C-alpha positions in Angstrom: 11.3 -10.0 -18.2 8.1 -7.8 -18.3 6.7 -7.5 -21.7 5.8 -4.2 -23.1 2.1 -5.1 -22.7 2.5 -5.8 -19.3 3.8 -2.7 -18.4 0.9 -0.9 -20.4 -1.5 -3.1 -19.0 0.0 -2.1 -15.1 -0.4 1.7 -16.3 -3.8 1.3 -17.3 -4.3 -0.2 -14.2 -2.4 2.6 -12.1 -4.4 5.3 -14.0 -7.5 4.9 -11.2 -6.2 3.8 -8.0 -9.7 3.8 -6.7 -11.0 0.9 -8.1 -10.4 -2.6 -6.6 -8.2 -5.6 -7.7 -9.9 -8.4 -8.3 -7.8 -11.1 -7.8 -8.7 -14.3 -9.8 -5.9 -17.4 -8.6 -3.4 -16.4 -5.8 -0.4 -14.2 -6.5 2.9 -15.6 -6.9 5.8 -13.6 -5.4 8.6 -14.5 -7.5 11.1 -12.9 -10.3 8.4 -14.1 -13.0 5.0 -12.4 -11.4 6.5 -9.6 -9.2 5.7 -6.9 -11.9 2.1 -7.7 -11.6 2.2 -8.6 -8.0 3.7 -5.3 -7.1 0.9 -3.2 -9.3 -1.8 -5.2 -8.1 -0.6 -5.0 -3.9 -0.2 -0.8 -4.4 -3.3 -0.5 -6.0 -5.1 -2.4 -3.3 -3.4 -0.3 -0.5 -3.9 2.6 -2.4 -7.8 2.2 -3.3 -8.3 1.4 0.5 -6.8 4.8 1.6 -3.6 6.5 0.7 -2.5 7.5 4.2 -2.0 3.6 4.2 0.0 3.9 1.3 2.1 6.7 2.8 2.6 4.2 5.5 4.0 1.6 3.6 6.4 4.4 1.9 7.6 6.4 4.7 7.0 4.0 7.4 4.8 4.1 10.4 5.4 5.7 14.0 3.2 5.4 17.0 1.0 8.1 17.9 1.9 10.0 21.1 -0.2 12.3 23.3 1.4 15.0 25.8 1.3 14.6 29.5 0.5 17.2 32.0 4.5 17.7 32.3 4.6 18.4 28.6 6.4 14.9 27.8 5.2 13.0 24.8 4.0 9.3 25.9 2.5 6.6 23.8 -1.4 6.9 22.9 -3.0 4.3 24.6 -4.8 1.6 22.2 -8.3 2.5 23.5 -7.8 6.2 22.7 
C-alpha cells in the first residue's frame, strides 16, 4: 500500500519532469516498490525527451520512405 506521504512525494517529483532521477540504490520492481519505480522511470524517460515518452504510451512504428513507385518502404538504418 502506498502512503499519502509517498504520493505527495511522487507528485512533487512529477511537477518538474526536466530534473533527472538520482537513484541511490537499485530499484526493486515488486508490489511494495512499484509506485516509486513507476514515477522514477516515467520521469527519467520524460526528462530525456518527451517524444520518447510518447513512444512508451503509444507504441513505436518504424520510419518509412516513399520509393519511386509511391510505395512506402522501411527507411534504412543509415538514413
